PASEBA-1860 file (N, C-alpha, C; in nm, 3 decimals):
! residues 224
1> XXXXXXXX> -4.001/0.427/3.362/-3.898/0.352/3.287/-3.772/0.340/3.373 ~ -3.719/0.219/3.381/-3.601/0.196/3.464/-3.478/0.257/3.398 ~ -3.386/0.311/3.478/-3.262/0.367/3.422/-3.175/0.256/3.364 ~ -3.094/0.285/3.264/-3.008/0.181/3.205/-2.909/0.130/3.307 ~ -2.879/0.001/3.295/-2.781/-0.059/3.385/-2.642/-0.009/3.351 ~ -2.556/0.011/3.451/-2.420/0.057/3.422/-2.341/-0.050/3.347 ~ -2.255/-0.005/3.259/-2.169/-0.098/3.185/-2.044/-0.125/3.267 ~ -2.017/-0.250/3.297/-1.900/-0.287/3.376/-1.787/-0.331/3.284
9> XXXXXXXX> -1.666/-0.339/3.340/-1.550/-0.383/3.263/-1.573/-0.522/3.207 ~ -1.638/-0.610/3.285/-1.663/-0.746/3.240/-1.752/-0.748/3.116 ~ -1.848/-0.649/3.108/-1.939/-0.645/2.995/-1.866/-0.615/2.864 ~ -1.758/-0.538/2.868/-1.690/-0.496/2.746/-1.557/-0.567/2.726 ~ -1.517/-0.650/2.819/-1.385/-0.713/2.809/-1.386/-0.826/2.707 ~ -1.267/-0.858/2.659/-1.248/-0.969/2.567/-1.217/-1.095/2.646 ~ -1.291/-1.201/2.620/-1.262/-1.331/2.680/-1.139/-1.388/2.611 ~ -1.041/-1.429/2.688/-0.917/-1.483/2.632/-0.902/-1.629/2.669
17> XXXXXXXX> -0.884/-1.712/2.567/-0.851/-1.853/2.585/-0.707/-1.871/2.541 ~ -0.625/-1.930/2.623/-0.483/-1.950/2.594/-0.461/-2.096/2.555 ~ -0.411/-2.118/2.433/-0.385/-2.254/2.385/-0.235/-2.273/2.369 ~ -0.179/-2.363/2.448/-0.035/-2.397/2.439/-0.018/-2.541/2.484 ~ 0.076/-2.611/2.424/0.096/-2.752/2.458/0.145/-2.769/2.602 ~ 0.238/-2.683/2.642/0.303/-2.700/2.773/0.228/-2.623/2.882 ~ 0.208/-2.689/2.996/0.136/-2.627/3.108/0.209/-2.502/3.158 ~ 0.341/-2.505/3.160/0.417/-2.389/3.207/0.394/-2.267/3.118
25> XXXXXXXX> 0.384/-2.289/2.988/0.357/-2.179/2.896/0.217/-2.124/2.920 ~ 0.120/-2.213/2.939/-0.018/-2.168/2.964/-0.023/-2.083/3.091 ~ 0.044/-2.130/3.195/0.044/-2.056/3.321/0.115/-1.921/3.306 ~ 0.221/-1.919/3.228/0.297/-1.795/3.210/0.213/-1.690/3.138 ~ 0.142/-1.730/3.032/0.058/-1.635/2.960/-0.059/-1.589/3.046 ~ -0.114/-1.681/3.126/-0.223/-1.642/3.216/-0.175/-1.536/3.315 ~ -0.056/-1.557/3.371/-0.002/-1.462/3.468/0.028/-1.327/3.402 ~ 0.079/-1.331/3.280/0.118/-1.208/3.211/-0.002/-1.124/3.169
33> XXXXXXXX> -0.108/-1.191/3.122/-0.221/-1.119/3.064/-0.343/-1.110/3.156 ~ -0.339/-1.182/3.266/-0.456/-1.188/3.353/-0.498/-1.055/3.413 ~ -0.403/-0.964/3.432/-0.435/-0.835/3.494/-0.444/-0.720/3.393 ~ -0.443/-0.753/3.265/-0.452/-0.648/3.163/-0.595/-0.595/3.154 ~ -0.611/-0.463/3.143/-0.746/-0.405/3.131/-0.818/-0.460/3.008 ~ -0.947/-0.481/3.021/-1.036/-0.524/2.912/-1.010/-0.667/2.866 ~ -0.937/-0.745/2.946/-0.916/-0.886/2.912/-0.958/-0.971/3.032 ~ -1.040/-1.072/3.005/-1.081/-1.168/3.108/-1.035/-1.307/3.065
41> XXXXXXXX> -0.954/-1.373/3.145/-0.907/-1.507/3.111/-1.023/-1.606/3.126 ~ -1.062/-1.667/3.014/-1.171/-1.765/3.016/-1.121/-1.905/3.048 ~ -0.992/-1.927/3.030/-0.935/-2.059/3.059/-0.817/-2.089/2.968 ~ -0.756/-2.204/2.990/-0.642/-2.246/2.908/-0.669/-2.385/2.852 ~ -0.601/-2.416/2.742/-0.623/-2.543/2.674/-0.492/-2.593/2.615 ~ -0.481/-2.725/2.605/-0.362/-2.786/2.546/-0.381/-2.813/2.397 ~ -0.507/-2.813/2.348/-0.533/-2.837/2.206/-0.666/-2.773/2.167 ~ -0.699/-2.783/2.039/-0.820/-2.718/1.988/-0.946/-2.775/2.050
49> XXXXXXXX> -0.947/-2.904/2.079/-1.066/-2.966/2.136/-1.093/-2.912/2.277 ~ -0.989/-2.895/2.355/-1.007/-2.837/2.489/-1.051/-2.691/2.478 ~ -0.996/-2.619/2.380/-1.035/-2.479/2.361/-1.182/-2.470/2.322 ~ -1.230/-2.567/2.245/-1.370/-2.568/2.204/-1.464/-2.563/2.323 ~ -1.430/-2.636/2.428/-1.516/-2.640/2.547/-1.523/-2.506/2.619 ~ -1.427/-2.417/2.590/-1.423/-2.287/2.657/-1.486/-2.176/2.573 ~ -1.511/-2.204/2.445/-1.571/-2.104/2.358/-1.716/-2.078/2.398 ~ -1.760/-1.956/2.381/-1.898/-1.918/2.415/-1.953/-1.836/2.300
57> XXXXXXXX> -2.047/-1.893/2.226/-2.104/-1.825/2.110/-2.165/-1.692/2.150 ~ -2.140/-1.591/2.069/-2.199/-1.460/2.094/-2.119/-1.371/2.186 ~ -2.013/-1.422/2.244/-1.929/-1.342/2.332/-1.796/-1.311/2.263 ~ -1.746/-1.191/2.285/-1.620/-1.149/2.225/-1.506/-1.234/2.281 ~ -1.446/-1.316/2.195/-1.345/-1.411/2.242/-1.224/-1.413/2.150 ~ -1.105/-1.418/2.209/-0.981/-1.439/2.135/-0.914/-1.566/2.186 ~ -0.864/-1.647/2.093/-0.784/-1.763/2.130/-0.640/-1.731/2.094 ~ -0.555/-1.718/2.195/-0.412/-1.692/2.175/-0.340/-1.826/2.167
65> XXXXXXXX> -0.272/-1.852/2.055/-0.213/-1.983/2.030/-0.061/-1.974/2.031 ~ 0.000/-2.052/2.118/0.145/-2.057/2.133/0.192/-2.199/2.104 ~ 0.234/-2.223/1.980/0.283/-2.354/1.937/0.422/-2.338/1.876 ~ 0.504/-2.441/1.889/0.638/-2.435/1.830/0.629/-2.413/1.680 ~ 0.530/-2.478/1.616/0.505/-2.462/1.473/0.361/-2.417/1.456 ~ 0.336/-2.291/1.423/0.198/-2.245/1.405/0.126/-2.331/1.300 ~ 0.014/-2.388/1.337/-0.054/-2.487/1.254/-0.186/-2.431/1.202 ~ -0.199/-2.410/1.070/-0.326/-2.361/1.015/-0.444/-2.451/1.047
73> XXXXXXXX> -0.418/-2.581/1.062/-0.527/-2.674/1.091/-0.593/-2.643/1.225 ~ -0.517/-2.592/1.320/-0.574/-2.553/1.450/-0.670/-2.437/1.432 ~ -0.633/-2.340/1.350/-0.722/-2.226/1.323/-0.851/-2.273/1.258 ~ -0.839/-2.364/1.162/-0.960/-2.413/1.095/-1.054/-2.483/1.192 ~ -0.998/-2.565/1.282/-1.083/-2.636/1.378/-1.153/-2.537/1.470 ~ -1.081/-2.437/1.516/-1.141/-2.339/1.607/-1.249/-2.257/1.537 ~ -1.226/-2.220/1.412/-1.327/-2.144/1.339/-1.449/-2.229/1.307 ~ -1.429/-2.360/1.293/-1.543/-2.449/1.276/-1.628/-2.451/1.402
81> XXXXXXXX> -1.562/-2.446/1.518/-1.633/-2.445/1.646/-1.707/-2.314/1.665 ~ -1.641/-2.202/1.636/-1.698/-2.070/1.657/-1.643/-1.975/1.552 ~ -1.725/-1.946/1.450/-1.679/-1.865/1.337/-1.643/-1.723/1.378 ~ -1.695/-1.677/1.493/-1.671/-1.540/1.536/-1.547/-1.524/1.624 ~ -1.490/-1.634/1.669/-1.374/-1.626/1.758/-1.254/-1.567/1.684 ~ -1.178/-1.481/1.753/-1.056/-1.426/1.696/-0.938/-1.516/1.728 ~ -0.876/-1.573/1.627/-0.765/-1.667/1.646/-0.635/-1.592/1.620 ~ -0.552/-1.582/1.723/-0.428/-1.504/1.716/-0.309/-1.594/1.746
89> XXXXXXXX> -0.215/-1.602/1.652/-0.098/-1.688/1.666/0.024/-1.607/1.710 ~ 0.099/-1.661/1.804/0.233/-1.610/1.834/0.330/-1.672/1.735 ~ 0.418/-1.590/1.677/0.514/-1.640/1.579/0.655/-1.595/1.615 ~ 0.752/-1.671/1.568/0.892/-1.637/1.593/0.937/-1.524/1.502 ~ 0.895/-1.533/1.375/0.927/-1.430/1.276/0.805/-1.408/1.188 ~ 0.802/-1.293/1.122/0.690/-1.264/1.033/0.722/-1.319/0.894 ~ 0.715/-1.451/0.882/0.740/-1.518/0.755/0.615/-1.506/0.667 ~ 0.632/-1.453/0.547/0.518/-1.423/0.460/0.437/-1.549/0.428
97> XXXXXXXX> 0.506/-1.658/0.398/0.437/-1.782/0.365/0.354/-1.831/0.483 ~ 0.414/-1.830/0.600/0.346/-1.878/0.720/0.226/-1.789/0.754 ~ 0.245/-1.659/0.749/0.137/-1.566/0.784/0.019/-1.581/0.688 ~ 0.048/-1.591/0.559/-0.060/-1.605/0.462/-0.138/-1.733/0.484 ~ -0.068/-1.843/0.510/-0.137/-1.971/0.531/-0.225/-1.967/0.655 ~ -0.181/-1.897/0.760/-0.261/-1.886/0.882/-0.386/-1.803/0.857 ~ -0.373/-1.692/0.784/-0.490/-1.610/0.755/-0.588/-1.682/0.663 ~ -0.536/-1.758/0.567/-0.623/-1.834/0.479/-0.700/-1.940/0.555
105> XXXXXXXX> -0.645/-1.985/0.669/-0.712/-2.085/0.752/-0.814/-2.022/0.846 ~ -0.821/-1.888/0.849/-0.920/-1.823/0.933/-0.866/-1.746/1.051 ~ -0.734/-1.743/1.068/-0.677/-1.669/1.180/-0.700/-1.519/1.164 ~ -0.716/-1.449/1.277/-0.729/-1.303/1.273/-0.595/-1.238/1.245 ~ -0.486/-1.307/1.279/-0.356/-1.251/1.254/-0.248/-1.314/1.338 ~ -0.133/-1.247/1.342/-0.016/-1.299/1.412/0.051/-1.186/1.488 ~ 0.127/-1.222/1.589/0.208/-1.125/1.661/0.338/-1.191/1.705 ~ 0.446/-1.119/1.692/0.578/-1.173/1.724/0.597/-1.189/1.874
113> XXXXXXXX> 0.674/-1.289/1.910/0.710/-1.309/2.051/0.800/-1.196/2.102 ~ 0.853/-1.115/2.011/0.941/-1.006/2.050/0.865/-0.878/2.087 ~ 0.734/-0.876/2.066/0.656/-0.756/2.096/0.641/-0.736/2.246 ~ 0.607/-0.615/2.287/0.587/-0.583/2.428/0.451/-0.633/2.476 ~ 0.439/-0.648/2.610/0.315/-0.699/2.668/0.195/-0.613/2.630 ~ 0.212/-0.482/2.633/0.103/-0.392/2.597/0.057/-0.413/2.454 ~ 0.151/-0.435/2.362/0.117/-0.459/2.223/0.040/-0.591/2.209 ~ 0.083/-0.692/2.284/0.015/-0.821/2.281/-0.128/-0.806/2.333
121> XXXXXXXX> -0.145/-0.733/2.444/-0.278/-0.713/2.500/-0.369/-0.642/2.401 ~ -0.317/-0.540/2.334/-0.398/-0.468/2.235/-0.435/-0.559/2.118 ~ -0.342/-0.647/2.079/-0.372/-0.741/1.970/-0.480/-0.839/2.010 ~ -0.476/-0.886/2.134/-0.578/-0.978/2.186/-0.716/-0.912/2.179 ~ -0.724/-0.789/2.224/-0.852/-0.716/2.225/-0.900/-0.692/2.082 ~ -0.808/-0.652/1.994/-0.845/-0.624/1.855/-0.894/-0.750/1.784 ~ -0.827/-0.863/1.808/-0.868/-0.990/1.746/-1.009/-1.028/1.790 ~ -1.040/-1.004/1.918/-1.173/-1.033/1.968/-1.280/-0.947/1.903
129> XXXXXXXX> -1.241/-0.831/1.856/-1.335/-0.740/1.788/-1.349/-0.772/1.639 ~ -1.275/-0.870/1.593/-1.283/-0.907/1.452/-1.185/-0.834/1.363 ~ -1.088/-0.765/1.423/-0.989/-0.692/1.344/-0.877/-0.786/1.298 ~ -0.807/-0.747/1.193/-0.694/-0.824/1.142/-0.566/-0.771/1.207 ~ -0.484/-0.863/1.257/-0.362/-0.826/1.328/-0.241/-0.864/1.244 ~ -0.175/-0.765/1.185/-0.058/-0.789/1.102/0.044/-0.678/1.122 ~ 0.173/-0.710/1.110/0.275/-0.605/1.118/0.268/-0.517/0.994 ~ 0.289/-0.387/1.008/0.280/-0.296/0.892/0.374/-0.334/0.779
137> XXXXXXXX> 0.486/-0.398/0.810/0.586/-0.429/0.708/0.535/-0.526/0.601 ~ 0.439/-0.611/0.636/0.390/-0.708/0.538/0.239/-0.701/0.519 ~ 0.171/-0.615/0.593/0.024/-0.614/0.592/-0.034/-0.594/0.452 ~ 0.013/-0.492/0.380/-0.044/-0.462/0.249/-0.026/-0.577/0.152 ~ 0.093/-0.637/0.153/0.119/-0.746/0.059/0.035/-0.869/0.093 ~ 0.029/-0.903/0.222/-0.047/-1.021/0.264/-0.195/-1.003/0.233 ~ -0.251/-0.887/0.265/-0.393/-0.865/0.242/-0.426/-0.863/0.093 ~ -0.335/-0.810/0.013/-0.355/-0.812/-0.131/-0.357/-0.953/-0.186
145> XXXXXXXX> -0.263/-1.035/-0.142/-0.258/-1.173/-0.187/-0.379/-1.251/-0.137 ~ -0.421/-1.221/-0.014/-0.537/-1.288/0.043/-0.661/-1.255/-0.038 ~ -0.676/-1.129/-0.075/-0.793/-1.086/-0.152/-0.796/-1.151/-0.290 ~ -0.678/-1.174/-0.348/-0.672/-1.235/-0.481/-0.674/-1.387/-0.475 ~ -0.671/-1.443/-0.354/-0.673/-1.588/-0.339/-0.545/-1.654/-0.384 ~ -0.435/-1.582/-0.373/-0.307/-1.636/-0.421/-0.244/-1.731/-0.321 ~ -0.159/-1.820/-0.372/-0.074/-1.906/-0.291/0.070/-1.864/-0.312 ~ 0.149/-1.873/-0.208/0.293/-1.848/-0.221/0.363/-1.977/-0.262
153> XXXXXXXX> 0.468/-1.961/-0.339/0.549/-2.078/-0.374/0.600/-2.143/-0.246 ~ 0.584/-2.273/-0.240/0.628/-2.344/-0.120/0.519/-2.361/-0.017 ~ 0.400/-2.302/-0.042/0.290/-2.319/0.050/0.231/-2.459/0.033 ~ 0.157/-2.503/0.132/0.096/-2.635/0.127/-0.016/-2.639/0.025 ~ -0.022/-2.747/-0.053/-0.135/-2.769/-0.143/-0.259/-2.802/-0.062 ~ -0.238/-2.879/0.047/-0.347/-2.922/0.135/-0.289/-2.930/0.276 ~ -0.365/-2.895/0.379/-0.312/-2.898/0.516/-0.266/-3.037/0.558 ~ -0.161/-3.042/0.639/-0.114/-3.168/0.696/-0.201/-3.206/0.815
161> XXXXXXXX> -0.220/-3.335/0.832/-0.287/-3.383/0.953/-0.191/-3.372/1.071 ~ -0.244/-3.392/1.192/-0.158/-3.385/1.311/-0.048/-3.491/1.304 ~ -0.083/-3.612/1.259/0.017/-3.719/1.250/0.119/-3.689/1.142 ~ 0.075/-3.635/1.029/0.169/-3.601/0.923/0.265/-3.491/0.968 ~ 0.216/-3.398/1.048/0.303/-3.293/1.102/0.412/-3.354/1.190 ~ 0.375/-3.453/1.271/0.474/-3.521/1.355/0.577/-3.594/1.270 ~ 0.530/-3.665/1.168/0.621/-3.739/1.081/0.716/-3.644/1.010 ~ 0.663/-3.533/0.958/0.747/-3.437/0.887/0.851/-3.374/0.979
169> XXXXXXXX> 0.812/-3.346/1.103/0.906/-3.290/1.199/1.022/-3.383/1.226 ~ 0.993/-3.512/1.239/1.100/-3.610/1.264/1.186/-3.630/1.139 ~ 1.122/-3.624/1.022/1.198/-3.633/0.897/1.297/-3.518/0.887 ~ 1.253/-3.398/0.925/1.339/-3.280/0.918/1.458/-3.290/1.013 ~ 1.444/-3.372/1.117/1.553/-3.390/1.213/1.645/-3.504/1.173 ~ 1.623/-3.561/1.054/1.714/-3.661/1.000/1.684/-3.804/1.037 ~ 1.566/-3.832/1.095/1.534/-3.968/1.135/1.498/-4.054/1.014 ~ 1.534/-4.181/1.020/1.495/-4.276/0.916/1.350/-4.317/0.936
177> XXXXXXXX> 1.294/-4.386/0.836/1.156/-4.433/0.850/1.141/-4.525/0.970 ~ 1.239/-4.608/0.994/1.235/-4.699/1.108/1.237/-4.621/1.239 ~ 1.324/-4.519/1.246/1.332/-4.436/1.367/1.200/-4.362/1.391 ~ 1.143/-4.309/1.282/1.014/-4.239/1.295/0.907/-4.334/1.345 ~ 0.905/-4.454/1.289/0.805/-4.554/1.330/0.817/-4.587/1.478 ~ 0.941/-4.605/1.524/0.962/-4.637/1.666/0.924/-4.519/1.755 ~ 0.956/-4.399/1.712/0.928/-4.281/1.792/0.777/-4.259/1.809 ~ 0.701/-4.286/1.702/0.557/-4.260/1.704/0.475/-4.387/1.730
185> XXXXXXXX> 0.546/-4.499/1.750/0.479/-4.628/1.775/0.387/-4.665/1.658 ~ 0.444/-4.654/1.538/0.374/-4.691/1.416/0.453/-4.798/1.343 ~ 0.393/-4.860/1.244/0.466/-4.952/1.159/0.541/-4.872/1.053 ~ 0.647/-4.931/0.999/0.723/-4.864/0.893/0.633/-4.841/0.772 ~ 0.546/-4.936/0.744/0.456/-4.921/0.630/0.362/-4.802/0.648 ~ 0.316/-4.780/0.771/0.229/-4.666/0.798/0.306/-4.535/0.780 ~ 0.430/-4.533/0.827/0.514/-4.414/0.807/0.532/-4.386/0.659 ~ 0.557/-4.489/0.580/0.573/-4.471/0.436/0.447/-4.414/0.372
193> XXXXXXXX> 0.332/-4.459/0.419/0.205/-4.407/0.367/0.188/-4.260/0.403 ~ 0.225/-4.225/0.525/0.218/-4.083/0.566/0.311/-3.999/0.480 ~ 0.429/-4.051/0.451/0.525/-3.975/0.370/0.474/-3.953/0.228 ~ 0.410/-4.054/0.170/0.354/-4.037/0.036/0.249/-3.926/0.035 ~ 0.166/-3.924/0.140/0.065/-3.819/0.152/0.130/-3.681/0.169 ~ 0.235/-3.677/0.252/0.306/-3.551/0.276/0.368/-3.499/0.146 ~ 0.430/-3.588/0.068/0.492/-3.546/-0.058/0.388/-3.479/-0.148 ~ 0.268/-3.538/-0.153/0.162/-3.481/-0.236/0.117/-3.345/-0.187
201> XXXXXXXX> 0.104/-3.330/-0.054/0.057/-3.204/0.002/0.161/-3.093/-0.008 ~ 0.289/-3.132/-0.011/0.396/-3.033/-0.025/0.431/-3.007/-0.171 ~ 0.374/-3.090/-0.260/0.406/-3.082/-0.403/0.555/-3.100/-0.427 ~ 0.612/-3.201/-0.358/0.753/-3.235/-0.378/0.761/-3.379/-0.427 ~ 0.878/-3.414/-0.483/0.891/-3.546/-0.542/0.983/-3.641/-0.470 ~ 1.045/-3.595/-0.361/1.141/-3.682/-0.294/1.147/-3.653/-0.144 ~ 1.208/-3.747/-0.075/1.230/-3.732/0.069/1.319/-3.612/0.099 ~ 1.420/-3.593/0.017/1.513/-3.481/0.038/1.442/-3.347/0.022
209> XXXXXXXX> 1.359/-3.334/-0.081/1.284/-3.210/-0.101/1.190/-3.185/0.016 ~ 1.127/-3.291/0.065/1.035/-3.274/0.179/1.111/-3.230/0.302 ~ 1.229/-3.290/0.324/1.309/-3.254/0.442/1.355/-3.109/0.433 ~ 1.398/-3.065/0.313/1.441/-2.926/0.296/1.325/-2.830/0.318 ~ 1.208/-2.865/0.265/1.088/-2.780/0.285/1.059/-2.770/0.435 ~ 1.066/-2.883/0.503/1.033/-2.886/0.645/1.130/-2.801/0.726 ~ 1.257/-2.808/0.696/1.357/-2.730/0.770/1.335/-2.581/0.746 ~ 1.306/-2.543/0.619/1.283/-2.402/0.588/1.162/-2.347/0.663
217> XXXXXXXX> 1.065/-2.433/0.690/0.942/-2.389/0.756/0.938/-2.422/0.905 ~ 1.053/-2.458/0.962/1.061/-2.474/1.105/1.014/-2.608/1.161 ~ 0.991/-2.706/1.076/0.940/-2.834/1.125/1.045/-2.920/1.194 ~ 1.171/-2.879/1.185/1.275/-2.954/1.253/1.297/-2.911/1.395 ~ 1.226/-2.804/1.441/1.244/-2.755/1.576/1.178/-2.846/1.676 ~ 1.229/-2.846/1.797/1.165/-2.927/1.903/1.030/-2.869/1.935 ~ 0.931/-2.956/1.955/0.797/-2.912/1.990/0.794/-2.868/2.134 ~ 0.698/-2.777/2.166/0.682/-2.734/2.305/0.606/-2.838/2.382
END
């Protein structure tokens, strides 16, 4: 009988896919995490579709997502591609509404940009193992609400599309329908249709309510 093969670091390491819009951010995360023990960089991607090409079924994989506005729709797309992948979002703050919506979309959890590199590396490895990554300050409440299937007040009734997210972001910055149309190269009528859909998904009745919701949830920030 042949002796068992030795287990190498590559055999037990977590494959890491870095998803960020900006190339500089992707390169920065690759440089920061590339030499961490038990992590192997599988590649970088600018969107969920590019990340899909890097996923490998049956292998321990974490997708680290760095977006100006953490988008639950990205988590859903990635989980559709590979249900076993650990989806980990970088967040600015541990906002209860945002964290719950990301977990409901299939994310393994979130980690603040203020955490240390070692903590981030451990979160990447844990997400690849299928563990839930949450700060202790909100973990019990979030998991309880998740188990009961609850929604937080102000949460989305239905996820926004990528185009609706762009429209809402421009609305939050005070742009008129005409300005939004010119910025996105759409007709004003198309922008109005997107806004009607957004109002329904936010469960609001006016442009002002939508703009206030968007600002509270960070949609007025500049995208990366």
